[in-house]
C-alpha positions in Angstrom: 23.1 -9.1 -31.7 22.5 -10.3 -35.2 22.5 -8.1 -38.3 18.8 -8.5 -38.7 16.7 -5.3 -38.6 13.0 -4.5 -38.1 11.2 -1.3 -39.2 9.9 1.0 -36.4 8.0 4.2 -36.9 7.7 7.5 -35.0 6.5 11.0 -35.9 9.4 11.5 -38.2 8.8 8.4 -40.2 10.4 5.0 -40.5 13.8 3.8 -39.1 15.6 0.5 -39.0 16.2 -1.0 -35.5 18.0 -4.2 -34.6 15.4 -7.0 -34.4 16.5 -8.0 -30.9 16.3 -4.5 -29.5 13.6 -3.5 -27.0 14.1 0.2 -27.8 12.5 1.8 -30.8 12.7 4.5 -33.4 13.4 7.5 -31.2 16.2 5.8 -29.4 17.7 4.6 -32.7 17.7 8.2 -34.0 19.5 9.4 -30.8 22.1 6.7 -31.2 22.7 7.9 -34.8 22.7 11.6 -33.7 24.9 11.4 -30.7 27.9 9.3 -31.7 30.2 11.2 -29.3 32.0 9.4 -26.5 30.8 5.8 -26.6 30.2 6.1 -22.8 26.8 5.0 -21.4 25.1 6.3 -18.3 26.3 4.6 -15.1 24.4 1.8 -13.5 23.1 3.9 -10.6 21.5 6.4 -13.0 19.6 3.6 -14.9 18.6 2.2 -11.5 17.2 5.5 -10.3 15.4 6.0 -13.7 13.8 2.6 -13.4 12.6 3.3 -9.9 11.0 6.5 -11.2 9.1 4.7 -14.0 8.0 2.0 -11.5 6.8 4.6 -9.0 5.0 6.6 -11.8 3.2 3.4 -12.9 2.0 2.8 -9.4 0.9 6.4 -8.9 -0.9 6.4 -12.3 -2.6 3.1 -11.4 -3.7 4.5 -8.0 -5.1 7.6 -9.8 -7.1 5.4 -12.2 -5.2 6.8 -15.2 -3.8 3.4 -16.2 -5.6 0.1 -16.6 -4.6 -2.2 -13.8 -3.0 -4.8 -16.1 -1.0 -2.1 -18.0 0.2 -0.5 -14.7 1.3 -3.9 -13.4 3.2 -4.8 -16.5 5.0 -1.4 -16.5 5.9 -1.9 -12.9 7.4 -5.3 -13.6 9.3 -4.1 -16.6 10.6 -1.0 -14.7 11.7 -3.1 -11.8 13.8 -5.2 -14.2 15.3 -2.0 -15.6 16.1 -0.8 -12.0 17.7 -4.2 -11.2 20.0 -4.1 -14.3 18.4 -6.7 -16.5 18.2 -4.4 -19.5 21.3 -2.3 -19.1 22.5 -3.3 -22.6 19.4 -1.7 -24.1 20.4 1.7 -22.8 22.4 2.7 -25.8 22.3 6.5 -26.0 25.6 8.3 -25.4 25.9 10.1 -22.1 26.7 13.3 -24.1 23.4 14.3 -25.7 20.7 17.0 -25.7 20.7 18.9 -22.5 17.4 17.8 -21.0 18.2 14.1 -21.3 15.2 13.6 -23.6 16.8 10.8 -25.5 17.6 8.7 -22.4 14.1 9.3 -21.0 12.7 8.1 -24.3 15.2 5.1 -24.3 13.7 4.1 -20.9 10.1 4.6 -22.1 10.6 2.5 -25.2 12.5 -0.4 -23.4 9.9 -0.5 -20.6 7.0 -0.3 -23.0 8.3 -3.1 -25.2 9.0 -5.3 -22.2 5.6 -4.6 -20.7 4.0 -5.4 -24.0 5.9 -8.7 -24.1 4.7 -9.5 -20.5 1.1 -8.9 -21.6 1.1 -10.4 -25.1 4.3 -12.4 -25.5 5.4 -10.0 -28.3 7.6 -7.0 -27.5 6.7 -5.4 -30.8 2.9 -5.6 -30.3 2.8 -2.0 -29.0 0.2 -3.0 -26.4 1.9 -0.6 -24.0 2.8 2.8 -25.5 6.1 4.5 -24.5 4.8 8.0 -24.2 1.1 7.6 -23.5 1.5 4.9 -20.8 5.1 4.7 -19.5 5.7 8.4 -19.6 2.3 9.4 -18.4 2.2 12.6 -16.3 6.0 13.0 -16.9 8.4 14.9 -19.1 12.2 14.6 -19.6 12.4 18.0 -18.0 11.2 16.7 -14.6 12.2 13.0 -14.9 15.9 13.5 -15.6 16.6 16.1 -12.9 14.8 13.8 -10.4 16.9 10.9 -11.6 20.1 12.7 -11.0 19.0 13.7 -7.5 18.0 10.1 -6.6 21.2 8.6 -8.1 23.4 11.1 -6.2 21.6 10.4 -2.9 21.9 6.6 -3.4 25.6 6.8 -4.1 26.2 9.0 -1.1 24.1 7.0 1.3 25.0 3.5 0.2 28.8 4.0 -0.5 30.3 7.2 0.8 28.3 7.7 4.1 29.2 4.3 5.7 32.9 4.8 4.8 32.9 8.3 6.4 31.1 7.0 9.5 33.7 4.3 9.9 36.5 6.8 9.4 35.1 9.1 12.0 34.9 6.2 14.4 38.4 5.1 13.9 39.8 8.6 14.2 37.9 9.0 17.5 39.4 5.7 18.7 42.9 6.8 17.8 42.3 10.1 19.5 41.7 8.3 22.8 44.6 5.8 22.2 47.0 8.7 21.5 45.8 11.0 24.2 48.9 10.4 26.4 51.4 11.2 23.6 52.7 14.8 23.9 54.4 16.2 20.8 55.6 19.4 19.3 52.9 21.4 17.6 53.6 23.2 14.4 52.4 26.4 12.8 53.6 27.0 9.2 55.8 23.9 9.6 57.8 25.5 12.4 58.0 24.2 16.0 55.2 25.6 18.2 53.7 24.9 21.6 53.1 21.3 22.7 49.9 19.4 21.8 48.6 16.0 22.4 48.7 13.7 19.4 45.2 12.6 20.5 44.0 16.2 20.2 45.2 16.3 16.6 43.3 13.2 15.8 40.2 14.5 17.7 40.4 17.4 15.2 40.5 15.1 12.3 37.4 13.2 13.5 35.6 16.6 14.0 36.4 17.5 10.4 34.7 14.3 9.2 31.8 14.9 11.5 31.2 18.4 10.0 31.6 17.0 6.5 28.8 14.5 7.3 26.6 17.4 8.5 27.2 19.3 5.3 26.4 16.2 3.2 23.3 15.6 5.2 22.0 19.1 4.5 22.7 18.6 0.8 20.9 15.3 0.8 17.9 16.9 2.4 17.8 19.5 -0.4 18.1 16.9 -3.1 15.2 14.9 -1.7 12.9 17.6 -3.0 11.8 16.3 -6.4 10.5 18.2 -9.5 8.3 15.3 -10.6 4.8 16.5 -11.5 5.9 19.7 -13.0 6.2 18.1 -16.5 7.6 20.3 -19.3 8.0 23.7 -17.7 6.8 23.4 -14.1 3.1 24.1 -14.8 2.1 20.4 -14.4 0.4 20.5 -17.8 -0.9 17.0 -18.9 -0.3 15.6 -15.3 -2.8 14.8 -12.6 -2.5 17.4 -9.8 -1.8 14.6 -7.3 0.8 12.8 -9.4 3.8 14.5 -7.9 2.7 13.8 -4.3 1.9 10.2 -5.1 5.1 9.4 -7.1 7.2 10.9 -4.3 5.5 8.7 -1.8 6.1 5.7 -3.9 9.8 6.5 -4.2 9.9 6.9 -0.5 8.6 3.3 -0.1 10.9 2.0 -2.8 14.1 3.5 -1.4 13.4 4.1 2.2 14.3 7.8 1.7 11.8 10.6 2.5 11.4 12.0 -1.0 8.9 14.8 -1.3 7.3 16.8 -4.1 8.8 20.2 -4.4 6.6 23.1 -3.4 8.0 25.2 -6.2 8.2 23.3 -9.5 9.5 26.3 -11.5 12.7 26.5 -9.6 13.2 22.7 -9.1 13.5 21.9 -12.7 14.9 25.1 -14.2 18.2 24.9 -12.2 20.5 22.4 -10.5 21.2 24.5 -7.4 20.7 21.5 -5.1 23.2 19.5 -7.1 25.7 22.3 -7.1 25.4 22.6 -3.4 26.0 18.8 -3.0 29.0 19.1 -5.3 30.3 21.9 -3.0 29.9 19.7 0.1 31.7 16.8 -1.6 34.6 19.1 -2.7 34.8 20.5 0.8 35.0 17.0 2.1 37.8 16.2 -0.4 39.8 19.2 0.9 39.3 18.0 4.5 40.6 14.5 3.6 43.6 16.0 1.7 44.4 18.1 4.7 44.3 15.1 7.1 46.5 13.1 4.7 49.0 15.9 4.5 49.1 16.3 8.3 49.8 12.6 8.7 52.5 12.8 6.1 54.2 15.6 8.0 53.8 13.5 11.2 55.9 10.8 9.5 58.8 13.2 8.8 60.4 12.7 12.2 62.1 10.9 13.9 61.4 13.6 16.6 60.2 17.0 15.6 62.4 17.6 12.6 61.5 17.8 9.0 
């Protein structure tokens, strides 16, 4: 970036913003307010946030709340955000006000500027408004919790789940291969009754299988999205069908069966679903540690000694 600046305005007045920036005054204020860690949000979070803004534009277009050309431009800009084209424009520190308002605003401003550029050739034309158009029927209080849920699901499904399935398969194969090996069992590290090495590995595979079941239950709970509840769960300033339609759009975009929560007040006033998922992941970590420790003891031979 150059040192050139432009003047942007918000409800608090004027603020200087880098001339190349797609974000505006509110984002710049957040950058100045939250100089804490220097750490940005991870790629998967920005990806999920872009998908929500894309889905919201489609939903609002279907509901007749956005002009078709504006909805289409927002969709295109949001897709670019989801794909990572504008990651450098997400400049707000990950440590910020609790509801994530500044990052939601950052996304709204970047997408609005890019959509304005698509429509007029000038990103500063304000043809598309960050709040009135991009954030239509939304609030930071329902967007950010939904973003966290979607990002967590994508990370689990795309990265962790395939690795666990492969691990379970390999452990099951080893169980069969080692079935004929009889060894000394141990309880509290002392010699115990005989056991098949294959039986031990069968147990490891079963641990991973149960870990997958716990994760699946957590994923199902996180698929329930608070979008449509807006600021406090009442749905004020949102079309009554917005939550249903945006969840359907996210389903189409990700292939995951996202649904609108049937109880907005709980869905955005707590993170119980995320705590549950964290618990499932911690349980899985303990399982993996236990398996690794067992295999370490198995290597302490050469026969049954420690």
